C-alpha positions as CSV (number, residue, x, y, z in Angstrom):
1,M,24.1,-77.1,85.4
2,T,25.9,-77.0,82.3
3,A,27.3,-79.0,79.2
4,A,31.0,-79.0,79.6
5,E,31.1,-78.8,75.2
6,T,32.4,-75.5,75.2
7,I,34.8,-75.9,77.7
8,P,38.7,-77.0,74.9
9,E,39.4,-81.0,75.4
10,Q,43.0,-80.1,77.2
11,D,40.9,-78.0,80.1
12,R,38.0,-80.9,80.2
13,I,38.1,-83.3,83.4
14,T,39.0,-86.7,81.7
15,L,38.5,-90.2,83.5
16,T,41.0,-93.8,82.9
17,D,39.3,-96.8,81.3
18,A,40.0,-98.3,84.7
19,A,38.1,-94.5,86.6
20,I,35.6,-95.3,84.8
21,D,35.5,-98.7,85.1
22,H,35.8,-98.7,88.4
23,V,33.0,-95.6,88.8
24,T,30.5,-98.0,87.4
25,R,30.4,-100.6,89.3
26,E,30.4,-98.3,92.2
27,M,27.8,-96.3,91.6
28,A,25.5,-99.4,90.2
29,K,25.1,-100.1,93.9
30,V,24.1,-96.2,95.6
31,D,20.7,-95.7,94.8
32,G,19.5,-92.8,92.9
33,A,23.1,-91.3,91.8
34,R,23.9,-90.4,88.4
35,G,27.2,-89.1,88.4
36,F,30.1,-87.7,91.0
37,R,31.2,-85.3,92.0
38,L,34.8,-84.2,92.2
39,G,36.0,-80.8,93.9
40,V,38.5,-79.5,96.4
41,A,38.6,-77.7,99.4
42,K,41.6,-76.1,101.5
43,T,43.5,-78.5,103.9
44,G,46.4,-80.6,104.5
45,C,49.7,-78.4,104.7
46,S,49.9,-78.1,101.1
47,G,47.0,-75.8,100.1
48,Y,44.1,-78.1,99.1
49,G,42.4,-81.7,98.5
50,Y,40.4,-83.5,96.1
51,L,36.8,-84.0,96.9
52,M,34.8,-86.6,95.5
53,D,31.0,-87.1,96.3
54,W,28.6,-89.1,94.9
55,V,25.9,-86.4,93.1
56,M,22.2,-87.1,93.8
57,E,21.0,-83.5,92.9
58,P,23.3,-81.0,90.5
59,G,24.3,-78.1,91.8
60,E,23.5,-74.8,89.7
61,N,26.7,-73.9,88.7
62,D,28.2,-77.3,87.6
63,L,29.9,-78.6,84.7
64,V,29.0,-82.3,84.0
65,F,31.6,-84.0,81.8
66,S,30.4,-87.3,80.8
67,Q,32.9,-89.5,79.3
68,D,31.5,-93.3,78.6
69,G,28.6,-93.1,81.2
70,V,29.5,-91.4,83.4
71,D,28.5,-87.6,84.4
72,V,31.4,-85.8,86.6
73,Y,30.5,-83.1,88.5
74,V,32.1,-80.0,89.2
75,D,31.6,-76.5,90.4
76,A,32.4,-74.1,89.2
77,K,35.2,-72.6,91.6
78,S,36.6,-75.9,91.8
79,F,37.1,-76.4,88.2
80,E,39.7,-73.3,88.4
81,L,42.1,-75.7,90.3
82,I,41.1,-78.9,88.9
83,R,40.7,-77.7,85.5
84,G,43.0,-80.1,82.7
85,T,42.5,-83.3,85.2
86,R,42.7,-86.2,84.2
87,V,41.7,-89.0,87.2
88,D,42.6,-92.6,86.9
89,F,42.3,-95.2,89.6
90,I,45.4,-97.4,90.8
91,Q,44.9,-101.1,92.6
92,E,48.1,-102.5,93.5
93,G,47.6,-105.4,95.6
94,L,45.3,-104.8,98.4
95,N,45.7,-100.9,98.2
96,R,43.0,-99.1,95.4
97,T,43.3,-95.3,94.7
98,F,42.6,-92.7,92.6
99,Q,45.3,-91.0,91.3
100,F,44.9,-87.1,90.0
101,D,46.9,-85.6,87.1
102,N,46.6,-82.8,87.5
103,P,48.9,-79.7,84.7
104,N,47.2,-77.1,87.4
105,V,49.6,-77.9,90.4
106,T,53.3,-77.0,91.5
107,D,54.0,-78.2,94.7
108,E,52.6,-81.6,96.9
109,C,53.0,-82.2,100.8
110,G,55.4,-85.2,101.1
111,C,52.4,-87.0,102.0
112,G,50.1,-86.9,99.2
113,E,47.7,-85.6,100.5
114,S,47.2,-82.1,99.8
115,F,48.5,-80.1,96.5
116,A,49.1,-75.7,96.1
117,V,48.0,-74.0,92.3
118,R,50.0,-71.8,90.7
């Protein structure tokens, strides 16, 4: 596990205030959660999809981005695809979802579930 302070500001994973608020509230409901994992997996029609899960035990090669009491854990392989991503949490009526502003995305599928990178 490596603190991400040495990573340039523009390459860090960041959260909006809405995302911090949501994650903080939900994490309080999960016994033993130390933060959440943001990663990617091959999926969908465009190539990759985002994965999010609670972290109980950090991985040995995780980068840790801390912001306002929330720790975001990212494995090194995923980091190369999501470097500089800003995570937001949007609530519109009954719809609630995370939104990812990933500067590395070169294409997205029509449904918005997967993306391609350069």
